[in-house]
C-alpha positions in Angstrom: 0.0 0.1 -0.2 1.0 3.5 -0.6 1.7 5.3 2.2 3.6 8.9 0.7 1.4 10.9 -1.8 3.2 12.6 -4.5 1.0 15.2 -4.7 1.9 16.0 -1.2 5.1 15.7 -2.2 4.7 18.6 -4.8 2.8 20.7 -2.3 5.9 20.6 -0.3 8.1 22.1 -2.8 5.5 24.8 -3.5 4.9 25.8 0.0 8.7 26.0 0.5 9.2 28.1 -2.9 6.3 30.6 -1.6 8.1 31.0 1.7 11.5 32.0 0.4 10.0 34.2 -2.0 8.2 35.6 0.8 11.3 36.4 2.5 13.0 37.8 -0.4 10.6 39.9 -1.1 10.7 41.4 2.5 14.8 41.6 3.1 15.7 42.3 -0.8 14.7 45.6 -2.2 14.1 45.6 -6.0 17.7 46.0 -8.1 19.6 46.1 -4.6 22.3 43.3 -5.2 24.1 42.3 -8.1 24.0 38.3 -8.4 27.6 38.5 -7.2 26.8 40.8 -4.3 23.7 38.6 -3.6 25.7 35.2 -3.8 27.7 35.8 -0.7 25.2 38.1 1.2 23.1 37.1 4.6 20.0 37.7 2.5 21.1 35.0 0.4 21.7 32.7 3.3 18.1 33.9 4.9 16.2 32.9 1.5 17.8 29.7 1.0 18.0 28.7 4.2 14.5 29.8 4.4 13.5 27.5 1.5 15.8 24.3 2.7 14.3 24.3 6.2 10.9 24.7 4.9 11.7 21.8 2.5 13.3 19.5 5.2 10.8 20.2 8.1 7.8 20.0 5.9 8.8 16.7 4.7 9.3 14.9 7.7 6.2 16.1 9.2 4.1 15.7 6.1 5.9 11.9 5.9 5.0 11.5 9.7 1.8 12.4 9.2 1.3 9.9 6.5 2.6 7.2 8.7 6.2 6.9 7.2 8.8 7.1 10.4 11.7 9.3 9.9 14.0 6.3 10.9 12.5 5.0 7.8 14.2 7.6 5.6 17.7 5.9 7.0 19.2 8.3 9.2 22.2 5.8 10.0 25.1 7.9 10.6 27.6 4.6 11.5 31.6 5.0 10.0 31.1 2.2 7.2 28.5 4.5 5.7 30.1 7.8 6.2 33.1 6.6 4.5 30.7 4.9 1.5 28.9 8.9 0.7 32.4 10.2 0.9 34.0 7.6 -1.6 30.8 8.2 -3.6 31.1 11.8 -3.6 34.6 11.8 -4.7 33.8 9.7 -7.6 30.8 11.7 -8.6 32.5 15.4 -8.3 35.3 13.9 -10.8 32.5 12.5 -13.3 30.3 15.7 -12.9 33.0 18.2 -13.5 34.6 16.0 -16.7 31.0 15.6 -18.4 30.0 19.0 -17.4 33.0 20.7 -19.4 33.0 18.4 -22.2 29.0 19.5 -23.0 29.9 23.2 -22.5 31.3 22.6 -26.1 27.7 22.0 -27.1 25.2 23.7 -24.8 27.3 26.0 -23.2 28.1 26.7 -20.0 25.7 27.5 -16.8 26.0 31.2 -16.0 24.2 30.5 -12.3 26.4 27.6 -12.0 29.4 29.1 -12.6 28.4 32.5 -10.5 28.4 30.1 -7.2 31.8 28.6 -8.3 33.2 32.1 -8.4 31.3 33.3 -5.5 33.1 30.8 -2.9 37.0 32.9 -4.2 36.6 34.8 -1.2 36.7 33.8 2.1 32.7 35.1 3.0 31.9 33.4 -0.4 32.9 30.5 0.9 31.4 30.6 4.1 28.3 31.3 2.5 28.8 28.5 -0.3 29.4 25.8 2.4 26.9 26.8 4.5 24.1 26.5 2.1 25.4 24.2 -0.8 27.1 21.8 1.3 25.0 21.7 4.7 21.3 23.1 3.9 21.1 21.8 0.5 22.1 18.3 0.9 20.4 17.5 3.6 17.1 19.1 2.7 17.6 17.9 -1.1 18.3 14.2 -0.1 15.8 13.9 2.4 13.1 15.5 0.1 14.0 14.2 -3.6 15.2 10.7 -2.2 13.6 10.2 0.8 10.2 11.2 -0.3 9.7 11.8 -3.7 11.6 8.8 -5.0 9.7 6.5 -2.1 6.7 7.9 -3.5 7.1 7.2 -7.1 8.3 4.1 -6.6 5.5 2.8 -4.6 2.9 4.0 -7.7 5.3 3.3 -10.4 8.4 1.4 -9.7 11.5 1.8 -8.7 13.0 2.2 -12.5 10.7 5.0 -13.2 10.8 6.4 -9.6 14.6 6.6 -10.1 14.2 8.5 -13.4 11.2 10.3 -12.5 12.9 12.1 -9.2 15.7 12.8 -11.1 14.4 14.9 -13.6 11.8 16.1 -11.6 15.2 17.4 -8.9 17.1 18.7 -12.1 14.0 20.7 -13.5 13.4 22.4 -10.5 16.8 24.0 -10.7 15.6 26.2 -13.5 18.7 26.0 -15.4 18.1 24.4 -18.5 21.9 24.3 -19.1 22.8 22.6 -15.7 20.0 20.1 -16.4 21.4 17.0 -17.8 24.7 17.1 -15.3 22.3 17.7 -12.5 19.9 15.2 -13.7 23.0 12.2 -14.6 24.1 13.3 -10.3 20.3 12.7 -9.1 19.9 9.1 -11.0 23.1 8.2 -9.1 21.9 9.4 -5.6 18.5 8.0 -6.1 20.0 4.5 -7.5 22.3 4.4 -4.4 19.5 5.4 -2.1 17.1 2.9 -3.8 19.7 -0.1 -3.4 20.7 1.3 0.2 17.3 2.9 2.1 20.1 4.5 3.7 19.4 8.8 3.3 22.9 9.2 5.7 25.2 7.8 2.3 23.6 10.0 -0.2 23.8 13.3 2.1 27.4 12.7 2.5 27.9 12.2 -0.8 26.0 15.4 -2.1 28.0 17.0 0.4 31.4 16.0 -0.7 30.5 17.0 -4.3 29.5 20.7 -3.4 32.4 20.9 -1.0 34.5 20.4 -3.0 33.9 22.4 -5.9 33.7 25.1 -3.7 36.5 24.1 -1.9 39.0 23.9 -5.3 37.5 27.3 -6.3 38.7 28.8 -3.2 42.1 27.6 -3.4 42.5 29.3 -7.1 42.0 26.0 -8.9 39.6 25.6 -12.1 36.8 23.5 -12.1 
């Protein structure tokens, strides 16, 4: 019997976006920041933090209401699973960066992704990027996209469809067409690993390693 509703999952994302839009409207007057300034500002942390925390809390709360216990997500932080997640993350980082640069010749570079990477070159920017991109985003996105949506779609349509559809959804809601293929690729691997292990800890660690490695290398002046 299906316990997690796909429609409720869509509602979680919509409500989270609305909450972040409200915070953005309240904190950021029109034209007050360039993109580069915004990405290293406290306002960016507030907006993205609102989105991530809202999505995480709503996912856990509404899952529990539907009879899906929090422990079923697989929050098992054993050393072995952390090590597996770290190894997976480093491998995925290398694959993603290689594929991303190869795709640039055909579809061009995502300006948003480049701006995020460049933002980490300063100390302030690195702190912001690590907080938002290596802590808040991995935890909230993995719990929502892999823990909730993958499970909900798999229960309804099967695991293969769940992996592909949840990964396409993950890539689409980044609203960055030039980054769609790399994000879909990463999402598919993370979804497959979660489907096989039922461990949200492994995929959170992997996601964290991918993002933090990108930002740290950028801060060190390396081309990524």
